[in-house]
C-alpha positions in Angstrom: 27.4 0.5 -6.7 26.1 -2.1 -9.3 23.9 0.3 -10.6 25.9 2.8 -11.8 28.1 0.4 -13.7 25.3 -0.4 -15.8 23.9 1.1 -18.7 20.2 2.4 -18.5 19.5 -0.3 -20.6 20.2 -2.6 -18.1 21.2 -6.1 -19.4 19.1 -9.3 -17.6 22.5 -10.3 -15.6 23.0 -6.8 -14.8 19.5 -6.2 -13.1 19.8 -9.4 -11.1 23.1 -8.4 -9.6 21.2 -5.0 -8.6 18.4 -6.9 -7.5 21.2 -8.9 -5.0 22.7 -6.0 -3.8 19.3 -4.5 -3.0 18.5 -7.4 -0.9 22.4 -7.2 0.7 21.4 -3.3 1.4 18.4 -4.4 3.2 19.7 -7.2 5.0 22.5 -4.5 6.7 19.9 -1.8 7.9 19.0 -2.5 11.4 15.5 -4.3 10.4 13.1 -4.9 12.9 10.4 -7.3 12.6 7.2 -6.1 10.7 7.0 -2.7 9.0 8.4 0.2 10.5 9.4 3.9 9.3 12.8 5.3 7.6 14.5 8.2 8.2 13.0 9.0 4.9 9.6 10.5 5.2 7.0 8.2 3.5 9.4 5.2 3.5 8.8 2.3 5.4 11.1 -1.2 5.5 9.5 -4.3 5.6 11.2 -7.8 7.4 9.0 -10.6 8.2 11.4 -13.6 9.4 8.5 -16.8 9.0 5.8 -17.7 6.6 2.5 -15.7 7.3 -0.7 -18.2 5.6 -3.4 -16.0 3.4 -5.0 -13.3 5.6 -6.6 -10.0 5.2 -4.8 -7.1 5.5 -5.0 -3.2 4.3 -2.0 -1.3 2.6 -2.2 2.3 2.6 -1.5 3.8 -1.2 2.2 3.0 -1.7 4.4 1.2 -3.7 6.2 -1.9 -2.7 9.5 -2.9 -3.5 10.8 -6.1 -2.3 14.4 -7.0 -2.1 14.3 -11.0 -0.6 10.9 -13.1 -0.4 8.1 -12.3 -2.0 4.1 -12.0 -1.5 0.9 -13.0 -3.3 -1.7 -10.7 -3.1 -5.5 -12.0 -3.5 -8.4 -9.2 -4.6 -11.1 -11.5 -5.9 -10.6 -13.9 -8.2 -6.9 -12.3 -9.4 -3.6 -13.1 -7.7 -0.6 -10.7 -7.6 3.2 -11.5 -6.8 5.3 -9.5 -5.7 9.0 -10.1 -5.3 12.4 -8.9 -6.1 11.3 -9.0 -9.8 8.0 -7.6 -9.5 6.9 -4.4 -7.3 3.4 -3.9 -6.2 1.1 -0.3 -7.0 -1.6 0.4 -4.8 -3.4 3.3 -6.1 -6.1 3.9 -3.4 -5.9 2.2 0.7 -7.0 -1.3 -0.2 -8.1 -4.3 2.0 -7.2 -7.3 0.5 -5.9 -11.1 1.3 -1.9 -11.6 1.3 0.3 -14.4 2.0 3.6 -13.9 2.8 6.7 -16.6 2.1 9.5 -16.0 4.4 11.6 -17.8 6.6 14.5 -17.1 9.6 17.4 -17.9 6.9 15.4 -16.0 4.4 13.4 -13.0 5.4 11.6 -11.2 3.4 12.9 -7.8 3.3 11.6 -4.8 1.3 10.5 -1.2 1.5 7.0 0.8 0.7 7.0 4.2 -1.1 3.9 6.4 0.5 2.0 7.5 -2.8 1.0 11.3 -2.4 -1.8 12.5 -4.7 -0.1 15.9 -4.5 3.4 14.8 -5.5 1.5 12.9 -8.9 -0.4 16.0 -9.4 3.1 18.0 -9.8 4.8 15.5 -11.8 2.1 15.8 -14.3 2.7 19.2 -14.6 5.8 19.2 -15.2 5.3 16.7 -17.7 2.5 19.1 -19.1 0.3 15.5 -19.1 -3.0 16.1 -20.3 -3.4 12.3 -21.4 -6.5 11.2 -19.9 -6.2 7.2 -20.1 -8.4 7.4 -16.7 -11.3 8.8 -18.8 -10.9 6.1 -21.4 -11.0 3.3 -19.0 -11.4 2.5 -15.0 -7.7 1.5 -13.9 -7.3 -1.0 -11.0 -6.7 0.2 -7.6 -4.1 -2.6 -7.5 -1.6 -4.0 -9.7 1.8 -5.5 -9.9 4.6 -5.2 -12.7 8.4 -6.0 -13.4 10.8 -3.9 -11.8 13.2 -1.8 -14.4 16.6 -0.8 -14.4 15.8 2.5 -13.5 13.3 1.7 -10.9 15.6 -0.4 -9.5 18.7 2.2 -9.9 16.5 4.7 -7.9 15.4 2.5 -5.1 19.6 1.3 -4.8 20.0 4.9 -4.1 17.4 5.3 -1.7 18.7 2.5 0.5 22.3 4.2 0.0 21.0 7.6 1.1 19.9 6.0 4.6 23.4 4.8 5.5 23.7 8.9 6.4 21.1 11.1 8.4 22.3 13.8 5.9 21.6 11.9 2.7 18.2 10.6 4.1 17.5 14.3 4.6 18.2 16.0 1.7 18.4 13.5 -1.2 15.5 11.2 0.1 12.8 13.1 -0.9 14.1 13.6 -3.8 15.0 9.8 -4.6 11.1 9.0 -3.3 10.3 11.5 -6.3 12.0 9.6 -8.8 10.4 6.4 -7.8 7.2 7.9 -7.9 7.8 9.2 -11.1 9.3 5.6 -12.5 6.2 3.9 -11.8 4.0 7.1 -13.1 6.1 6.2 -16.5 5.2 2.4 -16.2 2.6 0.7 -17.4 0.1 1.0 -14.6 1.1 4.7 -14.3 -2.8 5.4 -15.3 -4.1 4.4 -11.6 -1.6 6.8 -10.4 -2.8 9.8 -13.3 -6.4 8.9 -12.4 -5.9 9.5 -8.7 -4.7 12.4 -9.3 -7.4 13.6 -11.7 -10.5 14.6 -9.4 -13.2 14.9 -12.2 -12.6 11.0 -12.9 -15.1 8.3 -12.0 -11.2 6.8 -10.4 -10.7 10.4 -9.0 -14.4 10.1 -7.6 -13.9 6.7 -6.1 -10.5 7.8 -4.3 -12.3 11.0 -2.3 -15.2 8.4 -1.4 -12.1 6.1 0.3 -10.5 9.2 1.9 -14.1 9.7 3.5 -14.6 6.4 4.3 -11.1 6.1 6.5 -11.8 9.8 8.0 -15.1 8.8 9.0 -14.9 5.1 9.3 -16.3 5.3 13.1 -19.6 7.3 11.9 -22.7 6.1 10.7 -22.3 6.6 7.2 -24.3 6.5 4.3 -24.2 5.8 0.9 -26.4 7.5 -0.4 -24.3 10.6 1.0 -21.4 9.1 -0.1 -22.8 8.7 -3.9 -24.2 12.0 -3.9 -20.9 13.7 -3.0 -19.2 11.8 -5.7 -21.7 13.3 -7.8 -23.2 9.9 -8.9 -26.1 7.4 -9.0 -26.0 4.7 -6.1 -26.0 2.4 -8.5 -22.7 4.0 -10.8 -21.7 4.5 -7.4 -21.4 0.9 -6.4 -20.6 -0.1 -9.8 -17.2 2.3 -10.1 -16.7 1.6 -6.4 -16.4 -2.1 -6.7 -14.4 -1.6 -10.4 -11.5 0.2 -8.1 -11.9 -2.1 -5.1 -13.2 -5.1 -6.1 -15.7 -4.6 -2.9 -18.8 -3.1 -2.4 -18.8 0.2 -0.3 -20.1 -2.0 2.8 -18.0 -4.3 2.7 -15.0 -2.1 2.5 -16.0 -0.1 5.3 -16.5 -3.4 7.8 -12.9 -3.9 6.8 -11.1 -0.7 7.3 -13.4 -0.8 10.8 -12.4 -4.4 11.1 -8.5 -3.4 10.5 -8.6 -0.3 12.6 -9.7 -2.4 15.2 -6.7 -4.8 14.9 -4.6 -1.7 15.0 -6.0 -0.4 18.3 -5.5 -3.7 20.0 -1.8 -4.2 18.8 -0.6 -1.2 19.2 -2.8 0.6 22.0 -3.8 -2.0 23.9 -7.3 -1.7 23.3 -9.4 -4.2 24.6 -11.5 -6.0 22.3 -14.9 -4.1 23.6 -13.8 -0.9 23.7 -11.6 -1.4 19.8 -15.3 -2.1 18.7 -16.9 0.9 20.2 -14.2 3.1 18.8 -14.7 1.7 14.9 -17.9 2.2 15.2 -19.6 -0.9 16.1 -22.9 -0.7 18.4 -22.6 -4.9 19.2 -19.4 -6.0 20.5 -20.7 -9.5 19.9 -20.9 -9.0 16.4 -17.9 -7.1 16.2 -16.0 -10.3 17.5 -17.9 -12.6 15.2 -17.0 -10.9 12.1 -13.5 -9.9 13.4 -13.0 -14.0 13.7 -14.7 -14.7 10.1 -11.9 -12.1 8.9 -9.4 -12.8 10.6 -9.4 -16.7 11.4 -9.0 -15.9 15.3 -10.6 -14.1 18.3 -9.7 -10.4 18.6 -7.4 -10.9 21.9 -5.8 -14.0 20.0 -4.3 -11.7 17.1 -3.6 -8.8 19.4 -1.0 -11.2 20.8 0.3 -12.7 18.1 0.7 -9.3 16.8 1.7 -6.8 19.6 4.0 -4.4 18.1 4.4 -6.2 14.4 1.8 -4.4 12.3 2.7 -0.4 11.5 0.4 2.0 12.3 -1.2 3.4 8.9 -0.9 6.9 7.9 -3.7 8.9 7.5 -4.9 8.7 4.0 -3.5 11.5 2.0 -6.2 14.3 0.7 -6.3 14.1 -3.3 
């Protein structure tokens, strides 16, 4: 393995070679179009063979590592490019817009590693990390950072483990742990620390997001969410927007639309049934808001994406 022949302080040329090997190993896997689970829990494989224009999507908390192609995420006025040289960190479930740059000749290849708050808490306990960066400032829920030599080496070994069912089962979880550790130690590890710290504003907003994901089909009340977070309504709105760049009501609407999209793409639900299942009382309102969000009708969108959008796991408990 290229990475094994390099020192921990990998040279620029060696890192380029390691990135190339990462892409080559991904290309040897039997990847299907879309996002699909691997043999290692919390690890999904990505393959896209066409350009996808800027469109809304939702990621669960994860680390995304790209081997070939690139994506550009848009959150308000900010852009986040993630490619072979940059990984994406999403500390909370985040609706944002994304453009995928890929083609049949050069598909986008990558993997995502789910972020489990319990693992972060365990790592912080072992690090004896009582530093509180999240208490001093509010981290962003999404960011992109340069891939380091240590992170690339761990991700290469994870792909290598997928070649063997036994290695995937035994070594895979340890390699996931290492990848999360490397990100935790990186420039944006503060968001992961804040996610594990329940007393911080970030931790409280993360729990509110978990509640929204669990109860999105119900009659959620912003006053109740604020009270559960032990914040005033104005403080809750301020901190919620600082983390997600969205108001609570806008976030809830986006989650409902994305959940309905998955119901139609994976379960074959009709738009009217999907609308009711995610909490809409008016199907016509659902159709209008769906087309405004995704640029097409629910039926057309379901036909386009059927089988290609991976079902999202439940948001893990903090």
